[in-house]
C-alpha positions as CSV (number, residue, x, y, z in Angstrom):
1,M,11.9,-23.9,17.1
2,K,15.0,-24.6,15.1
3,I,15.4,-23.0,11.7
4,I,17.0,-25.2,9.1
5,K,17.2,-22.6,6.3
6,E,16.2,-19.0,6.8
7,G,13.7,-17.7,4.2
8,K,13.1,-14.2,2.9
9,K,10.5,-12.0,4.5
10,P,7.8,-11.0,2.1
11,D,7.6,-7.3,1.0
12,Y,4.2,-5.9,1.8
13,S,5.1,-2.3,0.8
14,K,2.8,-0.6,-1.7
15,R,3.6,2.3,-4.2
16,F,1.1,5.1,-4.3
17,T,0.8,8.2,-6.6
18,C,-1.1,11.2,-5.3
19,D,-3.6,12.6,-7.9
20,L,-3.7,16.0,-6.2
21,C,0.0,16.9,-5.9
22,G,1.8,14.2,-8.0
23,C,3.8,12.8,-5.1
24,V,5.0,9.2,-5.6
25,F,5.7,7.3,-2.4
26,I,6.0,3.8,-1.0
27,A,4.1,3.0,2.2
28,E,4.9,0.1,4.5
29,K,2.2,-2.3,5.7
30,S,1.6,-0.4,8.9
31,E,1.1,2.9,7.0
32,Y,-1.8,1.9,4.6
33,A,-5.2,0.3,5.1
34,I,-7.0,-2.3,3.0
35,V,-10.4,-0.9,1.9
36,Q,-13.3,-2.1,-0.2
37,I,-13.4,0.0,-3.4
38,D,-16.3,-1.7,-5.2
39,Y,-18.7,-4.5,-4.5
40,N,-16.2,-7.2,-5.5
41,E,-12.9,-5.2,-5.4
42,S,-10.6,-4.2,-2.6
43,G,-7.7,-1.9,-2.7
44,Y,-5.3,0.2,-0.5
45,E,-5.7,3.6,1.0
46,C,-2.9,5.9,2.5
47,E,-2.4,9.5,3.4
48,C,-0.1,11.5,1.1
49,P,3.0,12.6,3.0
50,C,3.2,15.8,1.1
51,C,-0.3,17.3,0.9
52,G,-2.2,15.0,3.3
53,A,-4.8,13.9,0.7
54,L,-6.3,10.4,0.8
55,V,-4.7,8.3,-1.9
56,R,-6.3,5.0,-3.1
57,R,-5.1,2.3,-5.4
58,T,-6.6,-0.9,-6.5
59,S,-5.1,-4.2,-5.6
60,D,-4.5,-5.2,-9.2
61,D,-2.0,-2.2,-9.6
62,D,0.8,-4.5,-8.3
């Protein structure tokens, strides 16, 4: 395939804030999981790098 004009790769990183220890961190796509939070709502889940707690955020926090 021949690229005429190279585009920018999308940024899939997500920012999380741990409620337990207050750590604020950014997780790359391979470090978080997409989870169902409510019947009609999905979000993201990641392990806090400081305390190991499970941190969730809703998809509309972007």
